N, C-alpha and C positions, 0 to 999 in steps of 0.2 A: 505355554503348556496348561492344562486343564486346571490344575491345582492354583496356579497363580490367577486365573481368571477368577475363580471362586473366591480367592482372597480379597477381592477387590468389587465383588459384587454387590455388597451392601451399600459401600460408599458410592457405586455406580448408581443405585436406584435412589439414594438420597437426592443425587446431584441432578438426576432426571426430573425428580419432584420439584426441585428448585427453578427448572425451567431452562437452564443453561445447558450447554454441551458438556458431556461427562469430562472432558480433558481440561474444560476451561473454567468450570465453575467455580473452583477455589482460587483462580486467579483473575476472574473477570475484574476490570478496573473499576474502583468505585468513582463516583462523581468527582471530577475535577482532575483525575490523573492523568487523562489524554492531553489537556490543557497544559499541566505541568511539563509532560513530556515533551510538547512542543516547544515550550519555552526554553526547556533545556537543551533543545537541539538547536537552538540559535547559537550557542556556545561551540557547536561542533563544526565540521567543514561545511555545513549546509547540505549534508548528503539525503537526497532523497531518492528512495529505493523503489522502483517498480519491478515487481515479479510478474512475468507474463511468458506464456508461449510465443514464440515468434513465428507465426503463420498468417494467412490471409485472412482468417476470422478476427485475428487481434491488429492487423495493419493500421485500422483506423485509430485504435486507442493507443497504439505505441507511437505513431507518428503524431498525434494531437499532443501526448506527453512531451516530445521531443521539442515540438513547435513551441509549447507552452513555456519550457524552460528556457527557450531561447529568447522568447518575449520577456521573460524576466530578469536575464542575465545582466542587463545593463543597470538595474535598480537593486541587484542582489549579487554582490561580487563572488560571495563565497559559495554561491549555488552550484551544487553537482547533482545531476540526475544519472543514477546507475540503473541500468536494465539488466536484470537478472533472469536469463532464461534462454531456450535454444528451440529451433525448429527450422523450418525449410526458408525462412526468410531472414536467418541470421545474416547473412551476406549483406541482403539489402539494407537491413537495419544499420550495420556498421557502415555502410557507405553513407547513409542519410546522417548518421551520427559526425562523421569525418567532415562531410560537407558544412554541417551547422557550426562545428568547432573551426573549421577554416573560416567561415564569414566573420565569427565572433573573435576570431584571433586568441582563443584560449580554449581549453577544455572544459566543455560543460555539460557534455552528454557522452556518457561511456557505456558500451554495450559489452556487457561482460561474458555473455555465454552462459554456459551450463555451471552449476555448483553442486557439488554432492551434499553440502549441508548448508542451506540458505540460513540459518538461524544466527549465526555471528554478523551476517550482513545486516539482518532485520535488527539484531540488537543494537547496532551501531548506527543505524538510520535516524535522522531527524523525523521522518515520517515514511510510511510505506503504502504505496498504490497497489492494488490488485484486485483479485476476486476469489472467493471460496476459501481454500485452505490457509492459502497465503495471508488472508485477512485474518484469519483465526491465530496463526501464528505470531502475527503483530500485537493483536490483542493480548495474547500470553505474555508476550515480551513486554508489554506496557507501552507500546509505540503509537502513536496516532495512525489510524489506518483509513485510508479513503477507498471505497469500493468503486472501481473504475471498470465497468463492462465492456463490451464489446462494440455498444453502441451509445450506452448512457453512463453518467456519473451518478453512481447511488448514493454517494454523501459519506461524510465522516461517520465512523462508527460511534456511537456514543451509548451510555446506559439508557438513554431515553428511546433511542431508535433500533437498538439491538435486536429485538425480538422480529421487528418489521423485515429488518434487513435478512435476519436469519430466515424467514419462512421463505426468501427467493434464494436461499442457500449464498447469500453473498454476492451474488451474480451481477447485480446492477439492472436485472431485467424489470421492466414495467414500472420503474419510478426513476425521478429525478431527470435533469436536463439532457439533451443530447451531447455527446461528447464534442468538444471544439478545443482548440488550442487555448483561446481566451478564457474559455471556462475552467480549464485545468489550471491556467496562469492564475486565476483568481482565486481558486482554492488552495493553491501551494502559496499564495501571498500570505494566506492566514499563518501557514507554519513560519514563516519568516517574520511576522509581526507577533509571535507568541499569543495568538488569538485563542481564547478558550473554547475548545472544540466540543467539550462534554457538557451536557446541562440535562 
């Protein structure tokens, strides 16, 4: 309604002047919070959440995330990678996850499919992988967020690189190393080790 929008107009302008997205300005994590969240995640079930469309454009990223989790499974017994999303490649992704789990002898990768509300999944994750709005939701929930584009790893979102990543809409385009299973495994290892991701 017009009256409701008008009631928040002044605060929205102030937030834009501060340089952060209007919905996030009041909740942008201060230095150190992302690292604390990662350390707290060590006491959870090790759940890593990857929010992504499941289509041909995202096949490389989703596959590398699965293979990266498989690489870490031996050294991180509690690790669980949960993939939240749907698309034409949902069945393919689930077949790949089943094959990985069968090879490892336990469930490491779970393809959840669609969820009407991803926020509870985000809030309960040790870390969140994704692009765009998914990254913003993770930041708003105080979770460590790794920008994983279709071809490149954009990096962990920190107060130091927030605006650089924002300029590319948290897409991972034009920055960071190419996506590989080993590269994603190395990034996730930082979550396991409780590394300070903010600086």
